[in-house]
DODO-750929 format. One record per residue (C-alpha): residue in one letter; chain; z, x, y. Coordinates in nm, 2 decimals. Example, Ala and Ser with C-alpha at 12.3 -4.5 7.8 and 13.67 -1.06 7.14 Angstrom:
<kekes>
@resn = a chain = A zz = 0.78 xx = 1.23 yy = -0.45 $
@resn = s chain = A zz = 0.71 xx = 1.37 yy = -0.11 $
</kekes>
This chain:
<kekes>
@resn = m chain = A zz = 0.41 xx = 3.60 yy = -6.02 $
@resn = e chain = A zz = 0.55 xx = 3.77 yy = -6.33 $
@resn = r chain = A zz = 0.35 xx = 3.78 yy = -6.65 $
@resn = s chain = A zz = 0.43 xx = 3.73 yy = -7.01 $
@resn = k chain = A zz = 0.44 xx = 3.96 yy = -7.31 $
@resn = e chain = A zz = 0.16 xx = 3.96 yy = -7.56 $
@resn = p chain = A zz = 0.14 xx = 3.69 yy = -7.83 $
@resn = r chain = A zz = 0.25 xx = 3.92 yy = -8.12 $
@resn = a chain = A zz = 0.61 xx = 3.93 yy = -7.98 $
@resn = l chain = A zz = 0.66 xx = 3.55 yy = -8.02 $
@resn = p chain = A zz = 0.93 xx = 3.53 yy = -8.29 $
@resn = a chain = A zz = 1.15 xx = 3.79 yy = -8.12 $
@resn = l chain = A zz = 1.08 xx = 3.64 yy = -7.78 $
@resn = l chain = A zz = 1.20 xx = 3.30 yy = -7.89 $
@resn = s chain = A zz = 1.51 xx = 3.42 yy = -8.06 $
@resn = r chain = A zz = 1.62 xx = 3.62 yy = -7.76 $
@resn = r chain = A zz = 1.53 xx = 3.36 yy = -7.50 $
@resn = s chain = A zz = 1.67 xx = 3.04 yy = -7.67 $
@resn = v chain = A zz = 2.03 xx = 3.11 yy = -7.55 $
@resn = l chain = A zz = 1.91 xx = 3.19 yy = -7.20 $
@resn = a chain = A zz = 1.70 xx = 2.88 yy = -7.19 $
@resn = g chain = A zz = 1.99 xx = 2.67 yy = -7.29 $
@resn = s chain = A zz = 2.21 xx = 2.80 yy = -7.01 $
@resn = l chain = A zz = 1.93 xx = 2.75 yy = -6.76 $
@resn = v chain = A zz = 1.88 xx = 2.39 yy = -6.87 $
@resn = v chain = A zz = 2.25 xx = 2.33 yy = -6.78 $
@resn = g chain = A zz = 2.21 xx = 2.51 yy = -6.44 $
@resn = a chain = A zz = 1.89 xx = 2.32 yy = -6.37 $
@resn = g chain = A zz = 2.06 xx = 1.99 yy = -6.46 $
@resn = v chain = A zz = 2.33 xx = 2.06 yy = -6.20 $
@resn = l chain = A zz = 2.07 xx = 2.12 yy = -5.93 $
@resn = i chain = A zz = 1.86 xx = 1.82 yy = -6.03 $
@resn = s chain = A zz = 2.16 xx = 1.59 yy = -6.06 $
@resn = g chain = A zz = 2.23 xx = 1.65 yy = -5.69 $
@resn = c chain = A zz = 1.89 xx = 1.53 yy = -5.58 $
@resn = k chain = A zz = 1.89 xx = 1.15 yy = -5.61 $
@resn = p chain = A zz = 2.15 xx = 1.03 yy = -5.87 $
@resn = g chain = A zz = 2.05 xx = 0.72 yy = -6.07 $
@resn = m chain = A zz = 1.68 xx = 0.73 yy = -5.97 $
@resn = s chain = A zz = 1.53 xx = 0.76 yy = -6.31 $
@resn = g chain = A zz = 1.18 xx = 0.75 yy = -6.17 $
@resn = l chain = A zz = 1.22 xx = 1.07 yy = -5.98 $
@resn = l chain = A zz = 1.06 xx = 1.34 yy = -6.19 $
@resn = t chain = A zz = 1.15 xx = 1.71 yy = -6.14 $
@resn = g chain = A zz = 0.91 xx = 2.00 yy = -6.09 $
@resn = a chain = A zz = 0.95 xx = 2.37 yy = -6.08 $
@resn = d chain = A zz = 0.75 xx = 2.64 yy = -5.90 $
@resn = a chain = A zz = 0.83 xx = 3.01 yy = -5.85 $
@resn = h chain = A zz = 0.61 xx = 3.01 yy = -5.53 $
@resn = p chain = A zz = 0.77 xx = 2.94 yy = -5.19 $
@resn = g chain = A zz = 0.78 xx = 2.59 yy = -5.05 $
@resn = d chain = A zz = 0.47 xx = 2.62 yy = -4.83 $
@resn = y chain = A zz = 0.25 xx = 2.76 yy = -5.11 $
@resn = p chain = A zz = -0.06 xx = 2.56 yy = -5.20 $
@resn = t chain = A zz = 0.06 xx = 2.49 yy = -5.56 $
@resn = v chain = A zz = 0.39 xx = 2.35 yy = -5.44 $
@resn = r chain = A zz = 0.23 xx = 2.14 yy = -5.18 $
@resn = a chain = A zz = -0.02 xx = 2.01 yy = -5.44 $
@resn = v chain = A zz = 0.25 xx = 1.89 yy = -5.67 $
@resn = e chain = A zz = 0.43 xx = 1.73 yy = -5.37 $
@resn = f chain = A zz = 0.10 xx = 1.56 yy = -5.30 $
@resn = m chain = A zz = 0.10 xx = 1.44 yy = -5.66 $
@resn = g chain = A zz = 0.45 xx = 1.30 yy = -5.61 $
@resn = r chain = A zz = 0.34 xx = 1.11 yy = -5.30 $
@resn = y chain = A zz = 0.04 xx = 0.98 yy = -5.49 $
@resn = l chain = A zz = 0.26 xx = 0.85 yy = -5.77 $
@resn = a chain = A zz = 0.51 xx = 0.69 yy = -5.52 $
@resn = q chain = A zz = 0.23 xx = 0.51 yy = -5.34 $
@resn = k chain = A zz = 0.07 xx = 0.38 yy = -5.66 $
@resn = t chain = A zz = 0.40 xx = 0.26 yy = -5.80 $
@resn = g chain = A zz = 0.57 xx = 0.13 yy = -5.49 $
@resn = g chain = A zz = 0.82 xx = 0.42 yy = -5.51 $
@resn = r chain = A zz = 0.91 xx = 0.37 yy = -5.87 $
@resn = l chain = A zz = 0.78 xx = 0.72 yy = -5.96 $
@resn = g chain = A zz = 0.80 xx = 1.04 yy = -5.76 $
@resn = i chain = A zz = 0.84 xx = 1.41 yy = -5.79 $
@resn = k chain = A zz = 1.11 xx = 1.64 yy = -5.65 $
@resn = v chain = A zz = 0.98 xx = 2.00 yy = -5.65 $
@resn = f chain = A zz = 1.22 xx = 2.29 yy = -5.68 $
@resn = a chain = A zz = 1.02 xx = 2.58 yy = -5.52 $
@resn = g chain = A zz = 1.09 xx = 2.94 yy = -5.47 $
@resn = g chain = A zz = 1.22 xx = 3.01 yy = -5.82 $
@resn = q chain = A zz = 1.53 xx = 2.79 yy = -5.78 $
@resn = l chain = A zz = 1.52 xx = 2.69 yy = -6.15 $
@resn = g chain = A zz = 1.42 xx = 3.04 yy = -6.27 $
@resn = s chain = A zz = 1.11 xx = 3.25 yy = -6.32 $
@resn = e chain = A zz = 0.79 xx = 3.11 yy = -6.45 $
@resn = t chain = A zz = 0.88 xx = 3.22 yy = -6.81 $
@resn = d chain = A zz = 1.22 xx = 3.05 yy = -6.77 $
@resn = t chain = A zz = 1.09 xx = 2.72 yy = -6.64 $
@resn = l chain = A zz = 0.82 xx = 2.71 yy = -6.90 $
@resn = e chain = A zz = 1.08 xx = 2.74 yy = -7.17 $
@resn = i chain = A zz = 1.30 xx = 2.48 yy = -7.01 $
@resn = t chain = A zz = 1.01 xx = 2.24 yy = -6.97 $
@resn = s chain = A zz = 0.92 xx = 2.27 yy = -7.34 $
@resn = f chain = A zz = 1.28 xx = 2.18 yy = -7.42 $
@resn = g chain = A zz = 1.26 xx = 1.88 yy = -7.19 $
@resn = g chain = A zz = 1.50 xx = 2.01 yy = -6.93 $
@resn = i chain = A zz = 1.24 xx = 1.99 yy = -6.65 $
@resn = d chain = A zz = 0.96 xx = 1.74 yy = -6.62 $
@resn = f chain = A zz = 0.68 xx = 1.96 yy = -6.46 $
@resn = s chain = A zz = 0.63 xx = 2.33 yy = -6.44 $
@resn = r chain = A zz = 0.36 xx = 2.52 yy = -6.25 $
@resn = v chain = A zz = 0.29 xx = 2.85 yy = -6.41 $
@resn = n chain = A zz = 0.02 xx = 3.12 yy = -6.42 $
@resn = f chain = A zz = -0.17 xx = 3.12 yy = -6.74 $
@resn = a chain = A zz = -0.03 xx = 3.46 yy = -6.84 $
@resn = p chain = A zz = 0.31 xx = 3.33 yy = -6.94 $
@resn = l chain = A zz = 0.14 xx = 3.08 yy = -7.17 $
@resn = n chain = A zz = -0.03 xx = 3.36 yy = -7.37 $
@resn = s chain = A zz = 0.29 xx = 3.43 yy = -7.58 $
@resn = m chain = A zz = 0.31 xx = 3.06 yy = -7.66 $
@resn = e chain = A zz = -0.06 xx = 2.97 yy = -7.72 $
@resn = p chain = A zz = -0.32 xx = 3.24 yy = -7.79 $
@resn = l chain = A zz = -0.61 xx = 3.01 yy = -7.68 $
@resn = t chain = A zz = -0.49 xx = 3.05 yy = -7.32 $
@resn = l chain = A zz = -0.55 xx = 3.42 yy = -7.33 $
@resn = p chain = A zz = -0.93 xx = 3.42 yy = -7.25 $
@resn = f chain = A zz = -0.86 xx = 3.28 yy = -6.90 $
@resn = c chain = A zz = -0.65 xx = 3.60 yy = -6.84 $
@resn = l chain = A zz = -0.91 xx = 3.86 yy = -6.94 $
@resn = p chain = A zz = -1.02 xx = 4.10 yy = -6.66 $
@resn = f chain = A zz = -1.38 xx = 4.03 yy = -6.54 $
@resn = v chain = A zz = -1.42 xx = 3.72 yy = -6.76 $
@resn = f chain = A zz = -1.49 xx = 3.52 yy = -6.44 $
@resn = d chain = A zz = -1.74 xx = 3.65 yy = -6.19 $
@resn = s chain = A zz = -1.65 xx = 3.43 yy = -5.90 $
@resn = v chain = A zz = -1.42 xx = 3.15 yy = -5.79 $
@resn = s chain = A zz = -1.69 xx = 2.90 yy = -5.84 $
@resn = h chain = A zz = -1.75 xx = 3.02 yy = -6.19 $
@resn = m chain = A zz = -1.38 xx = 2.99 yy = -6.27 $
@resn = r chain = A zz = -1.36 xx = 2.64 yy = -6.12 $
@resn = r chain = A zz = -1.66 xx = 2.53 yy = -6.32 $
@resn = v chain = A zz = -1.51 xx = 2.65 yy = -6.64 $
@resn = v chain = A zz = -1.16 xx = 2.50 yy = -6.59 $
@resn = d chain = A zz = -1.32 xx = 2.17 yy = -6.48 $
@resn = s chain = A zz = -1.53 xx = 2.16 yy = -6.80 $
@resn = e chain = A zz = -1.45 xx = 2.07 yy = -7.16 $
@resn = v chain = A zz = -1.34 xx = 2.43 yy = -7.20 $
@resn = g chain = A zz = -1.05 xx = 2.37 yy = -6.97 $
@resn = d chain = A zz = -0.97 xx = 2.05 yy = -7.14 $
@resn = e chain = A zz = -0.95 xx = 2.22 yy = -7.48 $
@resn = v chain = A zz = -0.73 xx = 2.50 yy = -7.36 $
@resn = m chain = A zz = -0.49 xx = 2.26 yy = -7.20 $
@resn = a chain = A zz = -0.49 xx = 2.04 yy = -7.51 $
@resn = s chain = A zz = -0.38 xx = 2.34 yy = -7.72 $
@resn = l chain = A zz = -0.04 xx = 2.33 yy = -7.54 $
@resn = e chain = A zz = 0.07 xx = 1.99 yy = -7.69 $
@resn = p chain = A zz = 0.19 xx = 2.14 yy = -8.02 $
@resn = h chain = A zz = 0.42 xx = 2.35 yy = -7.81 $
@resn = n chain = A zz = 0.58 xx = 2.04 yy = -7.65 $
@resn = l chain = A zz = 0.38 xx = 2.07 yy = -7.33 $
@resn = i chain = A zz = 0.12 xx = 1.84 yy = -7.19 $
@resn = g chain = A zz = -0.14 xx = 2.03 yy = -6.99 $
@resn = l chain = A zz = -0.22 xx = 1.82 yy = -6.68 $
@resn = c chain = A zz = -0.44 xx = 2.02 yy = -6.45 $
@resn = i chain = A zz = -0.55 xx = 2.37 yy = -6.36 $
@resn = y chain = A zz = -0.50 xx = 2.53 yy = -6.01 $
@resn = d chain = A zz = -0.64 xx = 2.85 yy = -5.85 $
@resn = s chain = A zz = -0.46 xx = 3.17 yy = -5.80 $
@resn = g chain = A zz = -0.74 xx = 3.35 yy = -5.63 $
@resn = a chain = A zz = -0.93 xx = 3.67 yy = -5.70 $
@resn = r chain = A zz = -0.71 xx = 3.98 yy = -5.75 $
@resn = s chain = A zz = -0.81 xx = 4.32 yy = -5.61 $
@resn = f chain = A zz = -0.66 xx = 4.66 yy = -5.59 $
@resn = y chain = A zz = -0.49 xx = 4.80 yy = -5.28 $
@resn = n chain = A zz = -0.33 xx = 5.13 yy = -5.23 $
@resn = v chain = A zz = -0.19 xx = 5.39 yy = -4.98 $
@resn = r chain = A zz = -0.42 xx = 5.68 yy = -5.09 $
@resn = r chain = A zz = -0.79 xx = 5.61 yy = -5.07 $
@resn = p chain = A zz = -1.07 xx = 5.35 yy = -5.10 $
@resn = i chain = A zz = -1.16 xx = 5.27 yy = -5.46 $
@resn = a chain = A zz = -1.53 xx = 5.25 yy = -5.50 $
@resn = a chain = A zz = -1.56 xx = 5.36 yy = -5.87 $
@resn = p chain = A zz = -1.32 xx = 5.38 yy = -6.16 $
@resn = s chain = A zz = -1.29 xx = 5.76 yy = -6.10 $
@resn = d chain = A zz = -1.12 xx = 5.68 yy = -5.77 $
@resn = m chain = A zz = -0.83 xx = 5.52 yy = -5.97 $
@resn = r chain = A zz = -0.76 xx = 5.84 yy = -6.16 $
@resn = g chain = A zz = -0.40 xx = 5.95 yy = -6.12 $
@resn = l chain = A zz = -0.30 xx = 5.65 yy = -5.90 $
@resn = k chain = A zz = 0.03 xx = 5.48 yy = -5.99 $
@resn = i chain = A zz = -0.05 xx = 5.11 yy = -5.98 $
@resn = r chain = A zz = 0.21 xx = 4.84 yy = -6.00 $
@resn = v chain = A zz = 0.16 xx = 4.57 yy = -6.26 $
@resn = p chain = A zz = 0.37 xx = 4.28 yy = -6.38 $
@resn = a chain = A zz = 0.55 xx = 4.32 yy = -6.72 $
@resn = s chain = A zz = 0.24 xx = 4.23 yy = -6.92 $
@resn = d chain = A zz = 0.08 xx = 4.43 yy = -7.20 $
@resn = l chain = A zz = -0.26 xx = 4.30 yy = -7.09 $
@resn = y chain = A zz = -0.22 xx = 4.42 yy = -6.73 $
@resn = i chain = A zz = -0.09 xx = 4.75 yy = -6.85 $
@resn = s chain = A zz = -0.39 xx = 4.79 yy = -7.08 $
@resn = m chain = A zz = -0.63 xx = 4.70 yy = -6.81 $
@resn = v chain = A zz = -0.50 xx = 4.94 yy = -6.55 $
@resn = n chain = A zz = -0.47 xx = 5.23 yy = -6.79 $
@resn = a chain = A zz = -0.82 xx = 5.17 yy = -6.92 $
@resn = l chain = A zz = -0.94 xx = 5.21 yy = -6.56 $
@resn = g chain = A zz = -0.79 xx = 5.56 yy = -6.55 $
@resn = a chain = A zz = -0.48 xx = 5.47 yy = -6.34 $
@resn = n chain = A zz = -0.12 xx = 5.48 yy = -6.44 $
@resn = a chain = A zz = 0.03 xx = 5.13 yy = -6.48 $
@resn = v chain = A zz = 0.38 xx = 5.10 yy = -6.35 $
@resn = p chain = A zz = 0.56 xx = 4.77 yy = -6.44 $
@resn = i chain = A zz = 0.81 xx = 4.69 yy = -6.16 $
@resn = p chain = A zz = 0.94 xx = 4.35 yy = -6.03 $
@resn = f chain = A zz = 0.72 xx = 4.17 yy = -5.78 $
@resn = g chain = A zz = 0.99 xx = 4.18 yy = -5.51 $
@resn = e chain = A zz = 1.00 xx = 4.56 yy = -5.52 $
@resn = i chain = A zz = 0.64 xx = 4.62 yy = -5.44 $
@resn = y chain = A zz = 0.67 xx = 4.65 yy = -5.06 $
@resn = q chain = A zz = 0.96 xx = 4.90 yy = -5.07 $
@resn = s chain = A zz = 0.80 xx = 5.10 yy = -5.36 $
@resn = l chain = A zz = 0.47 xx = 5.13 yy = -5.16 $
@resn = a chain = A zz = 0.66 xx = 5.24 yy = -4.85 $
@resn = q chain = A zz = 0.87 xx = 5.50 yy = -5.04 $
@resn = g chain = A zz = 0.59 xx = 5.64 yy = -5.25 $
@resn = v chain = A zz = 0.73 xx = 5.52 yy = -5.58 $
@resn = i chain = A zz = 0.39 xx = 5.36 yy = -5.64 $
@resn = d chain = A zz = 0.05 xx = 5.43 yy = -5.49 $
@resn = g chain = A zz = -0.09 xx = 5.08 yy = -5.51 $
@resn = a chain = A zz = -0.08 xx = 4.73 yy = -5.66 $
@resn = e chain = A zz = -0.31 xx = 4.44 yy = -5.71 $
@resn = n chain = A zz = -0.31 xx = 4.07 yy = -5.61 $
@resn = n chain = A zz = -0.49 xx = 3.80 yy = -5.41 $
@resn = w chain = A zz = -0.56 xx = 3.78 yy = -5.04 $
@resn = p chain = A zz = -0.27 xx = 3.54 yy = -4.95 $
@resn = t chain = A zz = -0.01 xx = 3.76 yy = -5.14 $
@resn = f chain = A zz = -0.14 xx = 4.08 yy = -4.99 $
@resn = v chain = A zz = -0.07 xx = 3.93 yy = -4.64 $
@resn = g chain = A zz = 0.22 xx = 3.69 yy = -4.72 $
@resn = e chain = A zz = 0.43 xx = 3.96 yy = -4.88 $
@resn = r chain = A zz = 0.34 xx = 4.20 yy = -4.60 $
@resn = h chain = A zz = 0.19 xx = 4.46 yy = -4.84 $
@resn = y chain = A zz = -0.10 xx = 4.51 yy = -4.59 $
@resn = e chain = A zz = 0.15 xx = 4.67 yy = -4.36 $
@resn = v chain = A zz = 0.19 xx = 4.97 yy = -4.59 $
@resn = a chain = A zz = -0.12 xx = 4.97 yy = -4.81 $
@resn = e chain = A zz = -0.41 xx = 5.10 yy = -4.59 $
@resn = y chain = A zz = -0.69 xx = 5.04 yy = -4.84 $
@resn = l chain = A zz = -0.81 xx = 4.72 yy = -5.00 $
@resn = s chain = A zz = -1.09 xx = 4.74 yy = -5.25 $
@resn = l chain = A zz = -1.25 xx = 4.41 yy = -5.36 $
@resn = t chain = A zz = -1.26 xx = 4.47 yy = -5.74 $
@resn = r chain = A zz = -1.19 xx = 4.10 yy = -5.80 $
@resn = h chain = A zz = -1.09 xx = 4.20 yy = -6.15 $
@resn = l chain = A zz = -0.89 xx = 3.89 yy = -6.23 $
@resn = l chain = A zz = -0.93 xx = 3.52 yy = -6.14 $
@resn = t chain = A zz = -0.66 xx = 3.40 yy = -6.37 $
@resn = p chain = A zz = -0.59 xx = 3.03 yy = -6.30 $
@resn = e chain = A zz = -0.26 xx = 2.85 yy = -6.29 $
@resn = a chain = A zz = -0.15 xx = 2.55 yy = -6.50 $
@resn = l chain = A zz = 0.06 xx = 2.24 yy = -6.42 $
@resn = v chain = A zz = 0.23 xx = 2.14 yy = -6.75 $
@resn = m chain = A zz = 0.46 xx = 1.85 yy = -6.83 $
@resn = s chain = A zz = 0.73 xx = 1.83 yy = -7.09 $
@resn = k chain = A zz = 0.61 xx = 1.63 yy = -7.39 $
@resn = a chain = A zz = 0.95 xx = 1.47 yy = -7.41 $
@resn = s chain = A zz = 0.92 xx = 1.34 yy = -7.06 $
@resn = w chain = A zz = 0.56 xx = 1.24 yy = -7.12 $
@resn = d chain = A zz = 0.66 xx = 1.04 yy = -7.43 $
@resn = r chain = A zz = 0.92 xx = 0.85 yy = -7.23 $
@resn = l chain = A zz = 0.64 xx = 0.71 yy = -7.00 $
@resn = p chain = A zz = 0.45 xx = 0.40 yy = -7.10 $
@resn = p chain = A zz = 0.07 xx = 0.45 yy = -7.14 $
@resn = p chain = A zz = -0.02 xx = 0.31 yy = -6.80 $
@resn = d chain = A zz = 0.22 xx = 0.56 yy = -6.63 $
@resn = q chain = A zz = 0.08 xx = 0.84 yy = -6.84 $
@resn = n chain = A zz = -0.27 xx = 0.75 yy = -6.72 $
@resn = l chain = A zz = -0.14 xx = 0.74 yy = -6.36 $
@resn = v chain = A zz = 0.02 xx = 1.09 yy = -6.40 $
@resn = r chain = A zz = -0.31 xx = 1.23 yy = -6.52 $
@resn = e chain = A zz = -0.49 xx = 1.06 yy = -6.23 $
@resn = a chain = A zz = -0.24 xx = 1.20 yy = -5.98 $
@resn = a chain = A zz = -0.27 xx = 1.55 yy = -6.13 $
@resn = k chain = A zz = -0.65 xx = 1.54 yy = -6.10 $
@resn = a chain = A zz = -0.63 xx = 1.43 yy = -5.74 $
@resn = s chain = A zz = -0.39 xx = 1.71 yy = -5.67 $
@resn = v chain = A zz = -0.64 xx = 1.97 yy = -5.77 $
@resn = v chain = A zz = -0.87 xx = 1.87 yy = -5.49 $
@resn = e chain = A zz = -0.58 xx = 1.90 yy = -5.24 $
@resn = m chain = A zz = -0.47 xx = 2.24 yy = -5.39 $
@resn = r chain = A zz = -0.81 xx = 2.39 yy = -5.35 $
@resn = r chain = A zz = -0.84 xx = 2.27 yy = -5.00 $
@resn = l chain = A zz = -0.51 xx = 2.43 yy = -4.91 $
@resn = w chain = A zz = -0.59 xx = 2.74 yy = -5.11 $
@resn = d chain = A zz = -0.93 xx = 2.80 yy = -4.95 $
@resn = a chain = A zz = -0.77 xx = 2.76 yy = -4.60 $
@resn = r chain = A zz = -0.49 xx = 3.01 yy = -4.69 $
@resn = v chain = A zz = -0.74 xx = 3.27 yy = -4.81 $
@resn = e chain = A zz = -0.94 xx = 3.25 yy = -4.49 $
@resn = e chain = A zz = -0.62 xx = 3.29 yy = -4.29 $
@resn = a chain = A zz = -0.52 xx = 3.59 yy = -4.49 $
@resn = k chain = A zz = -0.87 xx = 3.75 yy = -4.45 $
@resn = a chain = A zz = -0.85 xx = 3.70 yy = -4.07 $
@resn = a chain = A zz = -0.51 xx = 3.87 yy = -4.07 $
@resn = v chain = A zz = -0.64 xx = 4.17 yy = -4.26 $
@resn = e chain = A zz = -0.95 xx = 4.19 yy = -4.04 $
@resn = a chain = A zz = -0.72 xx = 4.21 yy = -3.74 $
@resn = s chain = A zz = -0.51 xx = 4.49 yy = -3.89 $
@resn = s chain = A zz = -0.58 xx = 4.86 yy = -3.96 $
@resn = v chain = A zz = -0.65 xx = 4.80 yy = -4.33 $
@resn = e chain = A zz = -0.98 xx = 4.95 yy = -4.46 $
@resn = v chain = A zz = -1.16 xx = 4.69 yy = -4.68 $
@resn = n chain = A zz = -1.45 xx = 4.79 yy = -4.90 $
@resn = e chain = A zz = -1.68 xx = 4.60 yy = -5.14 $
@resn = v chain = A zz = -1.71 xx = 4.73 yy = -5.49 $
@resn = d chain = A zz = -1.98 xx = 4.73 yy = -5.76 $
@resn = i chain = A zz = -1.77 xx = 4.58 yy = -6.03 $
@resn = q chain = A zz = -2.00 xx = 4.65 yy = -6.33 $
@resn = p chain = A zz = -1.86 xx = 5.01 yy = -6.39 $
@resn = f chain = A zz = -1.51 xx = 4.86 yy = -6.39 $
@resn = a chain = A zz = -1.61 xx = 4.57 yy = -6.62 $
@resn = d chain = A zz = -1.78 xx = 4.81 yy = -6.86 $
@resn = l chain = A zz = -1.44 xx = 4.98 yy = -6.93 $
@resn = m chain = A zz = -1.28 xx = 4.65 yy = -7.03 $
@resn = r chain = A zz = -1.45 xx = 4.61 yy = -7.37 $
@resn = p chain = A zz = -1.17 xx = 4.78 yy = -7.57 $
@resn = v chain = A zz = -0.92 xx = 4.56 yy = -7.38 $
@resn = w chain = A zz = -1.11 xx = 4.25 yy = -7.47 $
@resn = d chain = A zz = -1.13 xx = 4.36 yy = -7.83 $
@resn = e chain = A zz = -0.76 xx = 4.43 yy = -7.84 $
@resn = y chain = A zz = -0.65 xx = 4.09 yy = -7.72 $
@resn = i chain = A zz = -0.93 xx = 3.85 yy = -7.83 $
@resn = t chain = A zz = -0.88 xx = 3.86 yy = -8.21 $
@resn = t chain = A zz = -0.94 xx = 3.51 yy = -8.34 $
@resn = p chain = A zz = -1.27 xx = 3.31 yy = -8.38 $
@resn = a chain = A zz = -1.13 xx = 3.03 yy = -8.16 $
@resn = q chain = A zz = -1.06 xx = 3.28 yy = -7.88 $
@resn = q chain = A zz = -1.40 xx = 3.44 yy = -7.92 $
@resn = h chain = A zz = -1.56 xx = 3.10 yy = -7.90 $
@resn = i chain = A zz = -1.39 xx = 3.02 yy = -7.57 $
@resn = v chain = A zz = -1.49 xx = 3.36 yy = -7.43 $
@resn = r chain = A zz = -1.86 xx = 3.30 yy = -7.53 $
@resn = r chain = A zz = -1.86 xx = 2.96 yy = -7.36 $
@resn = i chain = A zz = -1.70 xx = 3.11 yy = -7.04 $
@resn = i chain = A zz = -1.97 xx = 3.37 yy = -7.03 $
@resn = e chain = A zz = -2.25 xx = 3.11 yy = -7.09 $
@resn = m chain = A zz = -2.13 xx = 2.93 yy = -6.77 $
@resn = k chain = A zz = -2.17 xx = 3.23 yy = -6.54 $
@resn = e chain = A zz = -2.40 xx = 3.20 yy = -6.25 $
@resn = e chain = A zz = -2.75 xx = 3.32 yy = -6.29 $
</kekes>
C-alpha cells in the first residue's frame, strides 16, 4: 500500500492532516455506528487490503479468538478495502481514538516514530525467516513499544512479503539493467532514494494506476510482492520479474491507546494474547497465498530470473546513511544485521 513521507516533514504533516483526520473520524463513526449499535464490546479495525487478504483474515481471527474467550463480550469488526481511508488516514484516526485497531505497513509509521525506519531499509533483511526472527525478538518488542508516546499500542507484526522488481522491458540481473527504466514507487522519499540509487528513474504514482500505466507505457516497471504481482494482474502486462527481494518491510497491527486504556488489565492481556495468536494464522495464510501466486506466474508467460543481490545492496549505503541518523536507529540496525543467517 501507499507509503509515508520522511520523518523530517512531521510538523507540517500534522498541521495539514489534522483537519482531514477530524473529518474522517466523523465519517468513520457513521460507518461504525451502523454495525451493531449498543454493543460496546465490538471493537473496530481498519485495513486498506481487500477482505480476503491475510492481514484482514488474521484480525478477523483475532476477533473470533476474543469472542470465544469472553463469551461474546469482546469482538472485532474489520472494515477492509480502505473503507475508512488510506493507511496514513486510519493511522491518524486510530491515534486520535476514532478507530480501535489499524493494520498498516511500517512505512507510514516512519513519519511518526523514527525508530520504525530500520525495518523499512532496503536489503536490511536477507530472508523471510530473518525478518520473522527479528520482529519476534526483543528488537520487535522495542520498536513496537516506541509507538506508545504517539497514542498507539503496538500489538503484533505481520508479513508483507519480499518485494522484487518487474517490468515490461528486460530481465534485471545487475543494477546496470535498471538504468533508464521508469519504475513506479509509492509516495515515499525512502523508496524514491532507493530506486534512483539503483540507476532507475523513480516515478511516484498511485497504487491503483500501476496496471494501466504499465499497459500504456507511462512506466516501465514497478516492484511488489508475489501476491500483489498476481492479485493486481500486473503479471498480465509486465513480462519480466527479477527476484531482487530488496524489501521485506513488515506490517504492524496497532491499537488506539485511548481504546486500550478503557480496557481492564485482564482484557488488555487477552488482546495481546489474541494478537500473538493471529500472527501464526496470518503467516499460515500468507505462505499459502505466496505459493498460489508463484504457481500462477509459473503457468504464465512471465520470465522470472534469480538475482545476485549483493551489487544492489552495495549501492544502498548512501541511502542508509541518509535515513539512519540517530544512535538509537543505528543500534537497531546493528542488531538486525547480527541476527542474519550464517
